[in-house]
C-alpha positions in Angstrom: 34.7 -21.0 -17.4 34.6 -20.9 -13.6 35.1 -17.1 -13.7 32.0 -16.8 -16.0 29.9 -19.0 -13.7 31.0 -17.1 -10.6 30.3 -13.7 -12.3 26.9 -15.0 -13.5 26.0 -16.1 -10.0 27.1 -12.9 -8.4 25.1 -10.9 -11.0 21.9 -12.9 -10.2 22.4 -12.4 -6.4 22.9 -8.7 -6.9 19.8 -8.4 -9.1 17.7 -10.3 -6.6 19.0 -8.3 -3.7 18.4 -5.0 -5.2 15.1 -6.1 -6.7 13.8 -7.0 -3.2 14.8 -3.6 -1.8 13.1 -1.8 -4.6 10.0 -3.9 -4.3 9.8 -3.2 -0.5 10.1 0.5 -1.1 7.6 0.4 -3.8 5.1 -1.5 -1.7 5.3 1.1 1.1 5.0 4.0 -1.4 2.1 2.3 -3.1 -0.1 2.8 0.0 0.8 6.5 0.0 0.5 7.2 -3.7 -2.9 9.0 -3.2 -2.0 10.7 0.1 -3.7 14.1 0.4 -6.9 13.1 -1.4 -10.2 13.4 0.2 -13.1 11.0 -0.4 -16.8 11.5 0.4 -18.6 8.3 1.4 -22.4 8.3 1.5 -24.0 5.3 3.1 -27.1 4.3 4.9 -26.9 3.8 8.6 -26.4 0.1 8.9 -24.2 -2.4 10.8 -22.1 -3.0 7.6 -21.5 0.8 7.3 -20.6 0.9 11.0 -18.0 -1.8 10.4 -16.5 0.2 7.5 -16.4 3.4 9.5 -14.7 1.7 12.4 -11.8 0.8 10.0 -11.4 4.2 8.5 -8.9 5.6 11.0 -6.5 2.7 10.1 -7.1 3.2 6.4 -6.5 7.0 6.7 -3.3 6.4 8.6 -2.0 3.8 6.2 -2.9 5.7 3.0 -3.0 9.3 3.9 -6.5 9.6 2.3 -9.1 11.5 4.3 -12.6 9.9 4.2 -15.7 12.0 5.0 -18.6 9.9 5.9 -22.3 10.9 5.6 -24.8 8.4 7.0 -28.5 8.5 6.0 -31.5 6.7 7.5 
């Protein structure tokens, strides 16, 4: 009985430990799953668009997605 309980506890710990490692790797890979894509973003020249454009270098670094911005008046 004690052996089964111990084996069950060890199994749960192993599954949780491996699961967290897989999840961490998957989360990092999730950001790069579309790496190499190129998006074209057409927007009017506004303060909101300026805020988005300011964040694009961080987005491109994190995802690997290149964003081309065209602003209109």
